[in-house]
N, C-alpha and C positions, 0 to 999 in steps of 0.2 A: 969710818963708816961707810962713806963714798965709794972707798976701795973695794970695801967688801961687798957693797951692791952693785960694784962694776964686774968683779969676779962671778958673783950670783947670776947675774944677768947673762955674763958669757958662757958660763957653765949651762944654763938653761938652753941656749942657742945651739952649744955642740950638741946636747943630748937629743934636741929635736932633730938636729941635722944628721946624727947617727942614726936615729930611730927612722927618718925618712929614707936615708940611704938603705937602711936593713930592709925597710918595707918595699923599695924599689927592687932590690935585689932578690927579694922573695918573690915579688911579681914576676920578674924575668925568668927565675928558676920555675916558677909555675907555668908560665907561657911556654919555656923550653920544653918542659916535662909533657904538655898539652900537645906541642907540635911532635915531638918524638913518639907520643902514642899514637898520633894520627897517623903518622908515616909508618910504623910498625903495623898499625891496623891495616892500611892501605897495602901494605907488603904483603901481609898475610891473606888479603884478597886477590893479589896478584897485580896490585898497582904500584906505579913509582907517580906519587902525586906531585903537580905542580900547581901553579897559582891558578891557571884556568883549564889546564888539560892534564889527565890522568894516563901515564902510560901503562900499557897493558902487557904485563909479562909473558901472557900466553903466547905471543908471536915472537919472542925473542928467539929461541932456539928449540927444535924438536928433531925428532929422527923418525924415520919409518922405512919399509922395505922398497917402497915405490919411489919416493922423493928423495931419500937418501937424509942428508941435514937439510933442514927446512928452517929458513932464518928470516927475520923481517922487523918491521915495526908495526905498531898499532896503538889505538887508545880512544878515549872518550872523553868530552867536555865535562866538567864538572859544575856544581852549584854555582860557584864564584862566576863562571862564565853565563850561565842562565838555569833557573829553577824551573822553567818551563820549557825549554828546548834542550835537546841533547844531540849533538853530533859524534857519530864513531866512524872509525875508518882503520883499515888494516891492508899493508902489501907484505906479502911472503915470495921467497924465491925458494925452489926446490933444485939442489945441486945436481941430483941423478937424473930427473926428467927435464933439467933445463928449462922451468917454466915459472912465469910470474902469476901470483895467485892474488886477488885482491876483494875487497868489500868496502863498501861506502853506504851510509844510512843515517837518517834523522828520526828523532822523535821529539812529539810534540804533547805537551800535557793539556786534556781539554777539559778536566774536571779536578780541581784540587781535592775535594772531600771524599771522593770514590777513586781517587788516583788513578785516572783513566787517561791512557796514553794511546796515540795513533804513531805508528812506524812504518817507515818507507825505506826501503833496501834494496840494493844492486849487489849480487855476489856471484863472483867466478872463481872457483875453487873444488876441493876434492872433497868426497864425504866416503865413509867406509861402508861398503856394499853389505846390507843385511841389518845395518845399525837404524834405530829408532830414537827419534827425538822428541821429548814432549815440550810444547810450547809453554807451559807453565815453568819449566826448568831454566833458572837464571843462570848467569854465567857458573861454571865451574872452573875452580882454579886448583891444580897440582903442581907442586914443585918439580913432580917427575911423573909422567905418564907411563907406567909401565905397558900397557898393552900396544901403546902406539909405536913401539920398538919394532913389532914383528907383524904388523898388518900389512898385507900386500895386495889385498882387493879393494880398489877404490873405483868410483865413478866420478867424472867430472861434471859439475853442474853450473848451469849459468842461470841464475834465478834472481826475478823481479817479484818484490811481494810488498803488499800492505796489511798491516796487523794492528788488532786493537787489543788493548790491555785494560782490565776493568775490575775494581773490588767490589764484588758483591756486597760481603761483610768482612768484619775482621777474621772470619774462619773461612771463607771461601771466595777464591779468585778467578776468573773467567778469562780466557783469551781468544781469539779468533784470526785466523790468516788466510788469506787469499794469495797462492803464488803461481807464477808461470816460469817453467823450468825447461832447459833443453840438456837432456842427460846423454852422455857419451861415457860407456865403460873403458876403463884403460885397459882391459884385458880382451881377448878374443872371445867374444859372446854373442848369441842371437836369439832373440825371443819369437818363436813361431806363433804368428796370429792367423787368421783367416784369409788375409790379405797378403800373406808372405811373411818373411823373417825379417824383422826389426833390429837393427846393430844400433842404432841412436834412437831417439825418441824425444817428442815434446810432451810434457804434463801439465795440465791446469788441475791445482789441488786446492781444494777448500779445508781447512781445519777449524775444529773446535775443541776446547780444553777446558776441563774444570779442576781446580785443586782445592781440595778440602781438608782442614784440619780441625776437627769436632771439638777438641778440648783445648784450643789454642786460647791463651790468655796474655795480657801484657801487664807489667808493672809501671805504674804512673810514674815518671819521674820527667826530668828534663828533655829526654830522649828515650822513646819506647824500647823496651828491652824484652824479647821474648823469652816466654817463661817455658812452654811447653808446645812444640808444633807437632808432637805425635800422638795418634797415628796420622800419617800423612797419606792422602789417598787422591789420585790423580786418575781421570779418566779423559780419553781423547777419541775425537771421531774424525777421519779423513775421507774425502771423497774425491777421486780424479773424474773429470768429466770428459767425455769422449767428445770431439769436434768443438769443443769452446776454445777459442784462441789457438787453433790448429792443433789441439792436443789428441794423440794418438791412441790412447787407452782408458779404459772405464773400469775402475777397481775402488772397492772401500775397504778401510781398515778400522777396527776397534781396539784401542790400546788400554790396557789398564795396570795400575801399580800400587802398590800400598807397602809403606815401611813403617814398623813400629819397633819402639824401643821399650824395654822393662829394666828398671833398675837404675844404677848410677855410674857414671863413667870411670869413677875413681874407685868402684868396688865391684860386686857381680852385675855385669849388664849383659842383658840378652837382645839381640837385635834380627827381628824376622822381616825379609823382603819376598813379596809375592808380585810377579810381573806374567802378564799374559796378552796376548795379540790373537786376533782372527782377520784374516782377509780373504776377500772373494772378489771374483772377476777376473780380468786380464792384466795380471800383476807380473811384473818383472822380476828377476832376482835382485835387482837393485834395491826393492821395496819390500822384498820377503824377510823374513827373521831369521837369526842367529840367536845362539844363547850367551852371547860374550866369551866366545873361547880365548883362551891365552895359553895354547902351548904350540911350539914350532915342531915340524917335522924333520928331527935328527935321531941318529941312531941309539945314543946312549945317554942316560940320565944327566950327566954332566955337561954333553953337547947342548942340552936343553934347558941347563941352567941360565935364568934370565931374573926377573924381578916379577912377583906376584902382584896381580891387579886388585881392586877394592872389592868389587862384586863380579869376579869373572870366573868361569869355570877353568881351572888352572890344569886339568888332565886333558881337557877336550882339544882336539886339534884345530888349527885354524881353517876355515871352509869345509870342515867334515860334514856339519850338518846345515841346512836351511829347511825352514817351515814357512807354510802359509796358515798354521795355527799352531800355537806353542803356549807352554805356561811353564814357569821355573818358580822353585820355592829355595831359598836360602836362610840358612840359621847360623847365627854367630853369637857364642857366649864368651863375653869377656870375663876372664877371671880377675880377682883382684891384684893388682900389681906386686910383684915380689918387692918388698924394701929391702935393698941392698945399702945403700947411702940415702941421704936426703935427695939427692939430683940424678941417681941410679936407680930406676925401678922397671926393669922388663915385666912384660905382661904377656900372659899366653891366652891365645884365643882357640876355642874349639869351634870346627866347622862342619857341616853338612849341607851339600847341595843336590838339588834334585831337577831335572828338566825333561818336559814330554812334548812331542809335537808330530807334525806330518805335512805332507805335500802332496795335494791331489793329483797335479800333472806334471811331474819331473821332466818328462820328455819334451816339454816344451822349451827347456832351457838347453841352448844347444853350446856344444863345446865346453861344459862344466860338468863336473861329476861331483855328486855329494849324497849322503845318506839322510835316512829318516830317524826321528827321535820317538816313534811311536811305541817302542818298547820300554822307555823310562831310562833315562841317563842318571846315574849317582856316583858321587864322589864325595869323600869325607877325609878330613885330615887336621892339622893345627898350625898354628902361628906362634912363634916367641918374637915380639916386637920390641924394638927399642935396645937392642943389645949393645949397640956402639954407634954413635953419631946418626941416629935415627934409623939405622940398618937394623933388621932381624932375619929370622929364617923361616921358611914356612915348607911343610909337608904334607902333599895330598896324594890320595890313593884312590884309583878308578874300579870300581866293582859294579857287579849286578849284569843287567843284559848286555851291556857293551864293555864288558871284561875282555880284555887283549891276552892272545895265548901266551906272548913273552911279558913276564913280570915286570922288566923295566919300563915296558911300554906304558904301564898303568899307573907309574909313578912320577909325581912332579916335585923336584925339590929346589927350591928358588929363595931369594932374597925377599924381604919385606923392606918397605920404607914409609916412616911415619915421622913427620917433623912438624913440631907445633912452635910457632913464634911466641 
């Protein structure tokens, strides 16, 4: 009897030990899975996470016509380092222009409930001439940035800024910034003023931006999950002050953008994007508007073969148009993916884009030549995405008031690239 009792006790402890071991293995598996998911999520957002610091993949390697290969390192501290202080920095080097660029900044959380942050930064880098950045736009990461390959018109800026971010409600965010910048175009350019021609200039600019998602809601869980962010409406006002901190020019800008999506991504989805801007005062080419062109000036269609952008005008040549007031309309309709296999589902997208704009005093911009969009610019086409390894094909045709005499000059035939982790 005693022998059977010993065997029973032994069997009980073996069972408990096996269950505990299995539970530990299960816990370890879950922990490994969580770590893996966090790593993949970080990678999809453009980060390689470490314990205290997340390396930013945006600065690893890029290419453009002015810098050639641009490479460097950058990143930002994470919540393990501090939930109330963020430190971010990057350093890059351009091989063609043989110059280092860098930025360093710190952010401080002032209020937890309203997610209020103050940010101080110092940046010495390049910016594309004619581009507009909304303060409310957070980091944008793409594994591959197609437009960047062909951009050749940049200006250098050395900028010191202080900014505040504040959540007014779950649907409304506000940001404001004051910056002082030294601007030097990398190309031969002069802006005519009453006091002479400026080749470089100092600007002191105040900006205020609002971003509104009227139907945005949250699912309550351990972590807040976005349910519906559209329509997404952004309004921004910028004012450059003359004679404030030795600023040379006085002008103002009002910028607007709305993005709306109707339907489901895995079915029929329509996406509408409206962008507009009005500038007045003494405004140089660096701060005018372009319509995000993405076509290079080469003779044949195949010589212009490159990669299509996300929201760029594929048939519009770089530096072809600049405006002090403009508006663009883009419509994309995603058809339901073609089911070939469970993992191979190409998708067709129908596209139409329209732009209109004008410039009051083009003669004030010396050593550059550009056209006006006052007649209205139109292009339409289609994409077939995810044909192989995330790559697809795009075909776009330019027609209407700015149709060119040679048929081939109106056509853009390009790759597309869509990769989802």
